[in-house]
C-alpha positions, 0 to 999 in steps of 0.5 A: 241700468238693469244690465249694470251691477255693483262689485264690491270688493270685500277682502283685498284689493284690485285694480278695475282692469283685473276686475275686466279681466275676472269677467272676461275669461269665462265669456270665452275668446270669441265674445264680442262684449267689452267688459269695462269696470268703473271705480266709484270709490274705495272697493266699489266698482260699476260694471255693465253686463251683457243681459240682467238675468246674468247679474241676478244669477251671480248676485245670488251668491253672497260672496266670490273668490277670484280666479285671477288675483289670489285672496280676493273676495267680491259680491255683485248687486244689482246696481244702486244710483244712490252708490256714490252719494255722500249723504241722504237728504233729511225731510221735515215739516217746519212752520214759518213764522214772519212772512207778511200776509201781503207777500205770502204766495208759493213762489215766496214761501218757497224762496224763504224755505230755501234760505235754510234747506230744499223746499219740497212741498207748501201746505196750500191749505195753510198759505193764508193763515196770518201767523204761519205757514207749513212747508215740508223741507229737506235738509242735510241734518234736520237738527242743525236748522236755524231757528231764526234766519234774516232774509230779503222779501221785495227789497226789505229785510225780515227775520223768519222764524222756523219751528220744527213740526213734531208729530 
């Protein structure tokens, strides 16, 4: 994706076709390159360039005016794979209490952590403690993790307590 760029319309509005025509002009009438703009969100487009160097040359400028559509400004940046994402993932270490010692394996700890978030890492050195196990998990919002969650482990219901580890 080195030859893909993210084009942000900073003033005005254009269609994908108008943006394609803007870049098709300087390429010349004999160019075989097919310019294609894909709308990612409002005023943000993805476009593939013939070579990555061309993106670096254009991205040097803070903003440019369109020739075809008056009163429209845009800027070109290198492609960011997270451009269409709605939110980032917050991560934090949590202590999980309430898992029985005989059922404490990495797989089951990940299952319990998955009740409130996305388990990323289990502290294996802490796996055989009597009282708690440490798990690094990803959440949409770390502050909204429930303190007590009910879950099933091997046909029995348990209340699992989650405490955020604050450094």
